[in-house]
C-alpha positions in Angstrom: 28.5 28.3 52.8 25.6 29.5 50.6 23.4 27.0 48.8 23.6 27.6 45.1 20.4 26.9 43.3 20.8 26.1 39.7 17.7 26.7 37.7 17.0 24.5 34.7 14.4 24.8 32.0 13.0 21.5 33.3 11.4 23.4 36.1 7.7 23.8 35.1 7.3 27.4 36.2 10.4 28.5 34.3 9.5 26.5 31.2 6.0 28.0 31.2 7.4 31.5 31.6 9.7 30.9 28.6 6.8 29.6 26.6 4.4 32.5 27.4 7.1 35.1 26.9 8.4 33.9 23.6 5.9 31.6 21.7 3.9 34.5 20.2 7.0 36.4 19.1 8.6 33.3 17.6 5.3 32.6 15.7 5.3 36.2 14.4 9.0 36.0 13.4 8.4 32.8 11.4 5.3 34.3 9.8 7.2 37.4 8.7 10.2 35.4 7.5 8.5 32.5 5.8 4.7 33.2 5.4 1.8 31.1 6.7 2.0 28.3 4.2 4.5 26.2 6.3 2.3 25.6 9.4 4.5 27.9 11.5 2.2 27.4 14.5 3.1 23.6 14.5 6.8 24.4 14.1 6.7 26.7 17.2 5.1 23.9 19.2 7.6 21.4 17.9 10.4 23.7 18.9 9.1 24.0 22.5 8.7 20.2 22.6 12.3 19.9 21.7 13.2 22.4 24.4 11.3 20.3 26.9 13.0 17.1 25.7 16.4 18.7 26.0 15.6 20.9 29.1 18.6 19.5 31.1 21.0 20.5 28.4 19.8 24.0 27.7 20.6 26.7 30.3 17.6 29.1 30.9 19.6 32.1 29.5 20.0 30.2 26.1 16.4 28.9 25.9 15.1 31.7 23.8 17.8 31.5 21.2 17.5 27.7 21.2 13.8 27.8 20.5 14.2 30.4 17.8 16.9 28.4 16.1 15.0 25.1 16.3 11.8 26.6 15.0 13.6 28.3 12.1 15.3 25.0 11.2 12.0 23.1 11.3 10.6 25.6 8.8 13.7 25.4 6.6 13.5 21.6 6.7 9.8 21.9 5.6 10.8 24.2 2.7 13.5 21.8 1.6 11.0 18.9 1.7 8.5 20.9 -0.4 11.2 21.6 -2.9 12.0 17.9 -3.2 8.3 17.1 -3.6 8.0 19.8 -6.3 11.0 18.5 -8.1 9.7 14.9 -7.9 6.3 15.9 -9.2 7.8 17.8 -12.1 9.9 14.8 -13.0 6.9 12.5 -12.8 4.9 14.5 -15.3 7.8 14.5 -17.8 8.0 10.7 -17.8 5.8 9.1 -20.4 5.1 5.5 -20.2 5.8 3.6 -23.5 5.8 0.1 -21.9 3.2 -2.5 -22.9 0.3 -3.1 -20.5 1.8 -6.6 -19.7 5.1 -5.0 -18.7 3.3 -2.5 -16.5 1.3 -5.3 -14.9 4.3 -7.4 -14.2 6.2 -4.4 -12.8 3.3 -3.7 -10.4 3.1 -7.4 -9.4 6.9 -7.4 -8.7 6.6 -4.2 -6.7 3.9 -5.7 -4.5 6.0 -8.8 -4.1 9.1 -6.9 -3.1 7.1 -4.7 -0.7 5.7 -7.8 0.9 9.2 -9.3 1.2 10.6 -6.1 2.8 7.7 -5.8 5.3 8.2 -9.4 6.5 11.9 -8.7 7.5 12.7 -8.0 11.1 12.7 -4.4 11.9 16.5 -4.3 12.3 17.0 -6.0 8.9 14.4 -3.8 7.2 15.9 -0.5 8.6 19.5 -1.4 7.6 18.4 -2.8 4.2 16.3 0.3 3.3 19.0 2.7 4.5 21.4 0.9 2.2 19.4 0.1 -0.8 16.9 3.0 -0.9 18.8 5.9 0.7 22.1 4.7 -0.7 23.9 4.9 2.7 27.2 3.1 3.2 27.6 0.5 5.9 29.7 2.9 8.0 27.0 5.7 7.8 24.3 3.2 8.8 26.3 2.0 11.7 26.7 5.6 12.9 22.9 6.3 12.5 21.9 3.2 14.3 24.7 3.3 16.9 25.9 -0.2 16.1 29.0 -1.7 14.6 29.7 -2.0 10.9 29.7 -5.8 11.2 26.2 -5.7 12.7 25.0 -3.6 9.8 26.6 -6.1 7.3 24.9 -9.0 9.1 21.5 -7.3 9.1 21.7 -6.4 5.4 23.0 -9.9 4.5 20.2 -11.5 6.5 17.7 -9.3 4.7 19.0 -10.3 1.3 19.1 -13.9 2.2 15.5 -13.9 3.5 14.2 -12.1 0.4 16.0 -14.5 -1.9 14.9 -17.6 0.0 11.3 -16.7 0.7 10.4 -14.8 -2.4 12.8 -15.9 -5.0 13.7 -12.3 -5.9 17.1 -11.2 -7.1 18.4 -8.4 -4.9 
């Protein structure tokens, strides 16, 4: 009976070979496709880091396409992020503040107070609370993201609200 040797990308020699054979080409591909303004060199390195982190799941014959796909997605995510920032900056310039200085001061003080209250929550409460209140995620979505039950999410959010109300006398 023959011994069948299954190669994985986790073998350092194979991983290095994949890196040296494809990193430069992936970099060039990203530069041609997206230009240099999206830190494509960093995206190539991040893609290879993801390959290493998932080396047991990726067969060697699929490693090249995996790294290309991951690097492309990283750049696309960066482009989408830049679009969101641009949109936010344009909205920010359009808003003109007609409030009195007292109102602005009180708003800033309240903002500091709420940030302090949130930072003093447990990490579990803070994450669930912010995903719900800031990102607008539903309890079920948060449960999937955190890999916990919906009841656990409800308990964390309820605990966060209770803590904020009790310790800071803030209506949430």
